C-alpha positions as CSV (number, residue, x, y, z in Angstrom):
1,M,0.0,0.0,0.0
2,K,1.4,3.3,-1.0
3,N,2.2,5.8,1.8
4,N,0.1,8.9,1.0
5,S,0.2,10.4,4.5
6,V,2.1,13.6,3.6
7,P,3.1,14.8,0.2
8,E,6.8,14.9,-0.4
9,Q,6.5,18.3,-2.1
10,G,6.0,21.1,0.4
11,Q,7.3,19.1,3.3
12,N,8.6,22.3,4.8
13,K,5.1,23.7,5.5
14,Y,4.1,20.5,7.4
15,S,7.4,20.7,9.2
16,K,6.8,24.3,10.1
17,L,3.3,23.5,11.3
18,A,4.7,20.7,13.5
19,G,7.4,23.0,14.9
20,N,4.9,25.7,15.7
21,T,2.6,23.1,17.3
22,M,5.4,21.9,19.6
23,I,6.2,25.5,20.6
24,F,2.6,26.3,21.4
25,A,2.3,22.9,23.1
26,I,4.8,24.2,25.7
27,S,2.7,27.3,26.3
28,S,-0.8,25.8,26.0
29,F,-0.1,22.5,27.5
30,S,1.5,24.1,30.6
31,S,-1.5,26.4,31.0
32,K,-4.1,23.8,30.3
33,L,-2.2,21.3,32.4
34,L,-2.9,23.7,35.3
35,T,-6.6,23.1,34.6
36,L,-6.1,19.3,34.8
37,I,-4.1,19.6,38.0
38,V,-6.2,22.2,39.6
39,Q,-9.6,20.5,39.1
40,P,-8.9,17.7,41.6
41,F,-7.2,20.3,43.8
42,L,-10.3,22.5,43.7
43,T,-12.6,19.6,44.8
44,Y,-10.6,19.6,48.1
45,A,-9.9,23.3,48.4
46,M,-13.5,24.4,47.9
47,R,-15.8,24.1,50.9
48,D,-18.4,22.0,49.1
49,V,-19.8,21.1,45.7
50,E,-22.1,24.2,45.8
51,S,-19.1,26.6,46.1
52,M,-17.5,24.9,43.1
53,G,-20.7,25.5,41.1
54,I,-20.8,29.2,42.1
55,S,-17.2,29.7,41.1
56,K,-17.7,28.1,37.7
57,L,-20.9,30.1,37.0
58,L,-19.1,33.3,37.8
59,S,-16.2,32.3,35.5
60,Q,-18.7,31.6,32.7
61,C,-20.4,35.0,33.3
62,A,-17.0,36.6,32.7
63,N,-16.5,34.5,29.5
64,L,-19.8,35.9,28.2
65,L,-18.7,39.5,28.9
66,I,-15.2,39.2,27.4
67,P,-16.1,39.1,23.7
68,L,-18.5,42.0,24.3
69,V,-15.8,44.1,25.9
70,S,-13.1,43.2,23.5
71,M,-15.6,43.5,20.5
72,G,-14.1,40.3,19.2
73,M,-10.8,42.1,18.5
74,S,-8.7,39.1,19.6
75,N,-9.5,37.5,16.2
76,A,-8.6,40.6,14.2
77,I,-5.3,41.2,16.0
78,I,-3.7,38.0,14.7
79,R,-5.4,38.0,11.3
80,F,-4.5,41.6,10.4
81,G,-1.2,41.4,12.3
82,L,-0.1,38.6,10.0
83,D,-0.9,40.7,6.9
84,R,2.4,42.0,5.6
85,G,0.9,45.2,4.3
86,N,-0.4,46.4,7.7
87,S,1.5,48.4,10.3
88,K,1.8,46.3,13.4
89,K,1.9,49.5,15.5
90,Q,-1.5,50.5,14.2
91,V,-2.9,47.0,14.6
92,F,-1.8,46.8,18.3
93,T,-2.9,50.4,19.0
94,N,-6.3,49.8,17.4
95,G,-6.8,46.7,19.4
96,L,-6.0,48.3,22.7
97,L,-8.2,51.3,22.0
98,T,-11.1,49.0,21.1
99,I,-10.8,47.1,24.4
100,L,-10.6,50.3,26.5
101,L,-13.7,51.7,24.8
102,G,-15.5,48.4,25.3
103,Y,-14.5,48.4,29.0
104,A,-15.8,51.9,29.4
105,V,-19.2,50.8,28.1
106,L,-19.1,47.9,30.5
107,L,-18.5,50.3,33.4
108,L,-21.5,52.5,32.3
109,F,-23.8,49.5,32.3
110,W,-22.4,47.7,35.3
111,P,-25.1,49.0,37.8
112,L,-27.6,47.1,35.6
113,L,-25.5,44.0,35.2
114,S,-24.8,43.8,39.0
115,M,-28.5,43.3,39.5
116,V,-28.3,39.8,37.9
117,P,-28.9,37.2,40.6
118,G,-25.7,35.8,42.0
119,V,-23.4,38.4,40.4
120,S,-23.9,41.4,42.8
121,G,-21.7,40.0,45.6
122,Y,-18.8,39.4,43.2
123,G,-19.1,42.5,41.0
124,V,-15.7,44.1,41.5
125,F,-13.8,40.8,41.0
126,L,-15.8,40.0,37.9
127,C,-15.3,43.4,36.4
128,I,-11.5,43.2,36.9
129,Y,-11.4,39.6,35.7
130,V,-12.9,40.7,32.3
131,L,-10.4,43.6,31.8
132,T,-7.3,41.5,32.7
133,S,-8.4,38.6,30.5
134,C,-8.9,41.0,27.6
135,L,-5.5,42.6,28.0
136,R,-3.7,39.3,28.3
137,T,-5.4,38.0,25.1
138,L,-4.5,41.2,23.3
139,C,-0.8,40.8,24.3
140,T,-0.6,37.1,23.5
141,Q,-2.4,37.4,20.1
142,F,-0.2,40.3,19.1
143,I,3.0,38.4,20.1
144,R,1.7,35.5,17.9
145,S,1.1,37.8,15.0
146,R,4.8,38.8,15.2
147,E,5.6,35.1,15.2
148,L,7.5,35.3,18.4
149,N,6.4,31.8,19.2
150,R,9.1,30.9,21.7
151,L,8.1,33.9,23.8
152,V,4.6,32.7,23.8
153,G,5.8,29.3,25.1
154,I,7.8,31.0,27.9
155,D,4.8,33.1,28.9
156,G,2.5,30.0,29.1
157,V,4.8,28.4,31.6
158,L,5.2,31.6,33.6
159,C,1.4,32.2,33.7
160,T,0.8,28.6,34.7
161,F,3.2,28.7,37.6
162,A,2.0,32.1,38.8
163,T,-1.7,31.2,38.7
164,L,-1.0,27.9,40.5
165,M,0.8,29.8,43.3
166,F,-2.1,32.3,43.5
167,Y,-4.6,29.4,43.8
168,V,-2.6,28.1,46.8
169,L,-2.4,31.6,48.3
170,Y,-6.1,32.6,48.0
171,L,-7.8,29.2,48.3
172,V,-5.6,27.3,50.8
173,I,-4.0,29.9,52.9
174,F,-6.6,32.7,52.9
175,K,-9.6,30.3,52.2
176,M,-11.4,32.9,50.1
177,G,-13.6,30.5,48.2
178,A,-15.2,31.9,45.0
179,E,-13.5,35.3,45.4
180,G,-10.1,33.6,45.7
181,Y,-10.8,31.6,42.6
182,L,-11.4,34.7,40.6
183,L,-8.6,36.7,42.2
184,A,-6.1,33.9,41.4
185,I,-7.0,34.0,37.7
186,I,-6.8,37.9,37.7
187,C,-3.3,37.9,39.2
188,G,-2.1,35.2,36.8
189,D,-3.4,37.3,33.8
190,V,-1.8,40.5,35.2
191,T,1.6,38.6,35.6
192,S,1.4,37.3,32.0
193,S,0.4,40.7,30.5
194,L,3.3,42.6,32.3
195,F,5.8,39.9,31.2
196,L,4.7,40.1,27.6
197,F,4.5,43.9,27.6
198,F,8.1,44.3,28.7
199,T,9.8,41.4,27.2
200,G,8.0,41.9,23.9
201,K,8.6,45.6,24.1
202,L,5.0,46.3,23.3
203,W,5.2,49.9,24.3
204,R,7.0,50.5,21.0
205,Y,3.7,49.6,19.2
206,L,1.6,52.1,21.0
207,D,0.9,55.4,19.2
208,F,-2.4,57.1,20.0
209,S,-1.3,60.2,18.2
210,Y,-2.2,58.6,14.8
211,I,-5.1,56.2,14.5
212,N,-5.5,54.5,11.1
213,R,-9.3,54.8,10.9
214,A,-9.6,52.9,7.7
215,L,-7.7,49.9,9.1
216,W,-9.7,50.2,12.4
217,K,-13.0,50.0,10.4
218,E,-11.7,47.0,8.5
219,M,-10.7,45.3,11.7
220,L,-14.1,46.0,13.3
221,R,-15.9,44.7,10.2
222,F,-14.0,41.5,10.7
223,S,-14.3,41.3,14.4
224,L,-17.8,42.5,15.2
225,P,-19.5,39.5,13.7
226,M,-17.3,37.4,15.9
227,I,-19.1,38.7,19.0
228,P,-22.4,36.9,18.5
229,A,-20.4,34.0,17.1
230,Q,-18.4,33.8,20.3
231,I,-21.5,34.3,22.4
232,S,-23.2,31.4,20.5
233,F,-20.1,29.3,21.2
234,W,-20.5,30.2,24.8
235,I,-24.1,29.3,24.8
236,I,-23.3,25.8,23.5
237,N,-20.5,25.2,26.0
238,A,-21.5,27.1,29.1
239,S,-25.3,27.4,29.0
240,D,-25.5,23.8,30.2
241,M,-24.6,24.9,33.7
242,F,-27.2,27.6,33.8
243,F,-29.9,25.2,32.5
244,V,-28.8,22.6,35.1
245,N,-28.7,25.2,37.9
246,A,-32.2,26.4,37.0
247,M,-34.0,23.1,36.2
248,C,-32.4,20.4,38.3
249,D,-32.9,21.8,41.8
250,G,-34.0,18.9,44.0
251,V,-33.2,16.2,41.4
252,G,-31.6,13.3,43.2
253,G,-31.7,15.2,46.5
254,R,-29.2,17.8,45.2
255,S,-29.5,21.5,44.6
256,G,-29.1,23.1,41.2
257,A,-25.8,24.6,42.2
258,E,-24.5,21.1,43.3
259,W,-25.5,19.7,39.9
260,S,-23.6,22.6,38.3
261,G,-20.6,21.8,40.4
262,L,-20.7,18.1,39.3
263,L,-21.2,19.2,35.6
264,S,-18.2,21.5,35.8
265,T,-16.1,18.7,37.3
266,G,-17.2,16.5,34.4
267,Y,-15.3,18.8,32.0
268,F,-12.1,17.7,33.7
269,L,-11.3,14.9,31.2
270,P,-12.8,16.5,28.0
271,T,-10.5,19.5,28.8
272,I,-7.6,17.2,27.6
273,L,-9.1,17.3,24.1
274,N,-9.8,21.0,24.2
275,T,-6.1,21.4,25.3
276,L,-4.9,19.5,22.2
277,G,-7.3,21.5,20.0
278,T,-6.1,24.8,21.4
279,I,-2.4,23.8,21.0
280,F,-3.0,22.8,17.4
281,Y,-5.2,25.7,16.5
282,D,-2.7,28.3,17.8
283,A,-0.1,26.9,15.4
284,W,-2.6,26.1,12.6
285,Q,-3.8,29.7,12.4
286,L,-0.3,30.8,11.4
287,S,0.1,28.2,8.7
288,A,-3.5,28.5,7.5
289,V,-3.0,32.2,6.8
290,T,0.6,32.3,5.6
291,E,0.6,29.1,3.4
292,E,-1.1,30.1,0.2
293,Q,-0.2,27.3,-2.3
294,D,-2.6,24.4,-2.7
295,R,-4.6,25.4,0.4
296,G,-7.4,22.8,-0.3
297,G,-4.9,19.9,-0.4
298,F,-3.0,21.3,2.6
299,F,-6.2,21.7,4.7
300,S,-7.5,18.2,3.7
301,T,-4.3,16.4,4.6
302,V,-3.9,18.2,7.9
303,F,-7.6,17.6,8.9
304,R,-7.3,13.8,8.2
305,S,-4.4,13.5,10.6
306,Y,-5.8,15.9,13.1
307,S,-9.2,14.2,13.3
308,S,-7.5,10.8,13.6
309,V,-5.5,11.9,16.6
310,M,-8.6,13.4,18.2
311,F,-10.7,10.3,17.7
312,C,-8.0,8.1,19.3
313,C,-7.7,10.4,22.3
314,A,-11.4,10.5,22.8
315,A,-11.6,6.7,22.7
316,G,-9.0,6.5,25.4
317,I,-10.8,9.0,27.6
318,L,-14.1,7.1,27.3
319,W,-12.3,3.9,28.2
320,L,-10.6,5.3,31.3
321,C,-13.1,8.0,32.5
322,R,-14.5,6.2,35.5
323,P,-11.2,5.0,37.0
324,V,-9.6,8.4,36.5
325,M,-12.5,10.2,38.2
326,L,-11.6,8.4,41.4
327,I,-8.9,10.9,42.0
328,M,-11.6,13.5,42.8
329,K,-13.0,14.0,46.3
330,S,-15.6,11.2,46.8
331,S,-18.6,13.6,46.7
332,Y,-17.6,14.5,43.1
333,F,-17.3,11.0,41.7
334,D,-20.8,11.1,40.2
335,A,-19.5,13.7,37.8
336,W,-18.2,10.7,35.7
337,Q,-21.7,10.4,34.0
338,F,-21.2,13.8,32.3
339,V,-17.8,12.8,30.8
340,P,-18.8,10.5,27.8
341,Y,-20.9,12.9,25.8
342,L,-18.9,16.0,26.9
343,T,-15.9,14.2,25.4
344,L,-17.7,13.7,22.1
345,A,-18.8,17.3,22.2
346,A,-15.2,18.3,22.7
347,V,-14.1,16.4,19.6
348,F,-16.5,18.2,17.4
349,T,-15.8,21.5,19.1
350,C,-12.2,21.1,17.9
351,F,-13.4,20.2,14.4
352,T,-15.6,23.3,14.2
353,Q,-12.6,25.4,15.4
354,F,-10.5,23.9,12.6
355,M,-13.3,24.9,10.1
356,N,-13.4,28.4,11.5
357,S,-9.8,28.8,10.2
358,I,-11.2,28.8,6.7
359,Y,-13.4,31.8,7.6
360,V,-10.3,33.5,9.1
361,V,-8.2,33.0,6.0
362,Y,-10.9,34.4,3.7
363,K,-12.1,37.0,6.3
364,R,-15.7,35.6,6.2
365,S,-16.5,36.2,9.8
366,T,-20.2,36.4,9.2
367,H,-20.2,32.7,8.1
368,S,-18.8,31.9,11.6
369,L,-21.7,33.8,13.1
370,Y,-24.4,32.1,11.1
371,T,-23.2,28.6,11.7
372,M,-22.5,29.0,15.4
373,M,-25.8,30.8,16.0
374,A,-27.7,27.9,14.5
375,G,-25.8,25.6,16.9
376,A,-26.6,27.8,19.9
377,I,-30.3,27.9,19.1
378,A,-30.4,24.2,18.7
379,N,-28.4,23.7,21.9
380,C,-30.9,25.7,24.0
381,I,-33.9,23.8,22.7
382,M,-32.1,20.4,23.2
383,N,-30.9,21.4,26.7
384,Y,-34.4,22.0,27.8
385,L,-35.7,18.8,26.3
386,G,-32.7,16.8,27.3
387,I,-33.1,17.7,31.0
388,L,-36.8,16.9,30.8
389,W,-36.2,13.5,29.2
390,F,-32.9,12.4,30.7
391,G,-32.2,14.6,33.7
392,P,-29.0,16.6,34.2
393,V,-27.0,14.4,31.9
394,G,-29.3,15.4,29.0
395,V,-27.3,18.6,28.6
396,T,-24.3,16.6,27.4
397,Y,-26.3,15.0,24.6
398,A,-27.4,18.5,23.6
399,S,-23.9,19.9,23.5
400,F,-22.7,16.9,21.3
401,L,-25.5,17.2,18.8
402,A,-25.2,21.0,18.6
403,M,-21.5,20.8,17.8
404,V,-22.1,18.1,15.2
405,L,-24.7,20.5,13.6
406,V,-22.2,23.3,13.5
407,F,-19.5,21.1,12.0
408,A,-21.8,19.8,9.3
409,L,-22.9,23.3,8.4
410,R,-19.3,24.5,8.1
411,A,-18.3,21.5,6.2
412,I,-21.0,22.2,3.6
413,D,-20.2,25.9,3.5
414,S,-16.5,25.5,3.1
415,H,-16.9,23.9,-0.3
416,H,-17.8,27.4,-1.6
417,M,-14.4,28.6,-0.6
418,M,-11.9,25.8,-1.3
419,D,-11.6,22.3,-2.5
420,L,-11.7,20.7,0.9
421,R,-12.0,16.9,1.3
422,L,-13.1,16.0,4.8
423,E,-13.8,12.3,4.1
424,P,-17.3,12.1,5.7
425,V,-17.3,8.3,5.9
426,H,-14.1,8.4,8.0
427,V,-15.7,10.9,10.4
428,A,-19.0,9.1,10.6
429,V,-17.5,5.7,11.3
430,N,-15.3,7.1,14.0
431,A,-18.3,9.0,15.5
432,L,-20.3,5.8,15.5
433,F,-17.5,3.9,17.4
434,L,-17.4,6.6,20.0
435,V,-21.2,6.8,20.5
436,I,-21.2,3.0,21.1
437,E,-18.4,3.3,23.5
438,A,-20.1,6.1,25.4
439,G,-23.3,4.1,25.5
440,I,-21.6,1.1,27.0
441,T,-19.9,3.3,29.6
442,L,-23.2,5.0,30.7
443,A,-25.1,1.7,30.7
444,E,-22.5,0.2,33.0
445,L,-22.8,-3.2,31.3
446,P,-21.0,-6.2,32.9
447,W,-17.3,-6.1,31.9
448,Y,-17.9,-2.6,30.4
449,G,-14.2,-1.9,30.8
450,L,-13.2,-4.8,28.6
451,W,-15.7,-3.8,25.8
452,T,-14.7,-0.2,25.9
453,G,-11.1,-1.2,25.8
454,L,-11.6,-3.3,22.7
455,L,-13.5,-0.5,21.0
456,C,-10.6,1.9,21.9
457,A,-8.2,-0.5,20.2
458,V,-10.4,-0.7,17.1
459,V,-10.5,3.1,16.9
460,I,-6.7,3.3,17.2
461,L,-6.2,0.7,14.4
462,Y,-8.7,2.4,12.2
463,N,-7.0,5.7,12.5
464,F,-3.4,4.5,12.6
465,R,-2.5,5.8,9.1
466,G,-3.7,9.3,10.0
467,V,-2.0,9.4,13.3
468,W,1.3,8.2,11.8
469,A,1.1,10.9,9.1
470,M,1.3,13.4,11.9
471,G,3.9,11.4,13.9
472,R,6.3,11.0,11.0
473,V,6.5,14.8,10.8
474,I,6.7,15.5,14.5
475,L,9.3,12.8,15.4
476,P,12.1,14.3,13.4
477,R,11.4,17.7,14.9
478,L,11.7,16.2,18.4
479,F,14.6,13.8,17.9
480,G,16.4,15.0,14.7
481,R,18.2,12.4,12.7
482,R,17.8,9.8,15.5
483,A,14.2,9.5,14.5
484,A,15.0,8.6,10.8
485,P,15.4,4.8,11.4
486,L,12.1,4.5,13.3
487,V,10.3,6.6,10.6
488,S,11.8,4.5,7.8
489,F,11.0,1.2,9.5
490,L,7.3,2.0,10.2
491,D,6.9,3.5,6.7
492,R,8.3,0.3,5.2
493,Y,6.5,-2.1,7.5
494,F,3.0,-0.6,7.4
495,F,2.7,1.3,4.2
496,E,5.0,0.2,1.4
497,K,3.8,-2.5,-1.0
498,K,5.1,-6.0,-0.1
């Protein structure tokens, strides 16, 4: 069988993508690793499950406000910063000015927002949280647009360590609860922003004396449709907790806040997939925009390998989800039932993110809006029905189906922009395997660990070619010439004609 994993021509662009992915892995993995470490830690540091639920709800409120305050500018910073014809000084200045204006509007309306139930007691922390998060995103996106990828990696490690120390300070030593949770994230973002501002010499790119209004308008035309798109994405991923909090009070003898706490804990393992997706997408944005030759073939080849890796990882998580959840405090163990379909939803979230890169390349941000809004509307309807029919776990089914819908819409829409081959049979077969594995896990069938383990092995074998296509590019980047014998052996053994 011929090895068609990666074209020999243009190997440098795949190698560049692999190199950038590894650099961003240092940054993103360290910061996301914090989430994986901290989640079990939080189950012990927080007073009870209800406190965890309140903390996560507040965090999700902030995530809703961030795209409104930043006016979606984080997307425009990297897209326009990568364009060679634009002044980076004007791009950065426009981005900062947009955030400051958006924050001023937030302060004007804050008296009204503070009347929202559950927010008033944490208003100051929430308001500062939004600003520091916007500023950190501005700095990191601009550093990425300058392709200072190693600096991004160093910043990720620094921010991870700083935030972890602040968690210990505010949650363990001062025992501040939800306020400490928010304050730790605020201090971590401030540390990161200051580090990037001075090491990246960002003050050189500030010039309020001359604002390029034409460029600013173009950036806003691109970024403003991203606001409802990001809010729609938030609805799909975060509204679950609000539905559960409102509709599940008293179910199983637990309050709505307790169910929200369990649901937030259930995101612990799917976060691994989101971590991989974030690492890859940060690197992929650079290649997607800057590599202009044979984009359709490039996108198709990369998606095949990327999807294969994600399916294999998801199968592994479904196999091990119940044993791994034992590391949580005993009162949180029931969160395992949320993991299977949140994992499937995470897979398709990563795929829709990949498809969004097409809209970024062609500056079609309105398409991102329409597709994500369709998913958000469907998600709200299915959340309501899912809880009525299946209880709290029904929201995970809704998230999965909503992300499948968004992916399907973007897959169809993308054909109007490039010749993209997504191999729908490959995606559908893998999705079917994962749904069966999730069903076996939730049904707790006798010997379910054996059956899910066998299905995991089947998924890995089915996707081996795609996984190896990525591996044969990454291994030489990691080990240099020492990887050549292994790459040659596996290519010859598995792919060459006998």
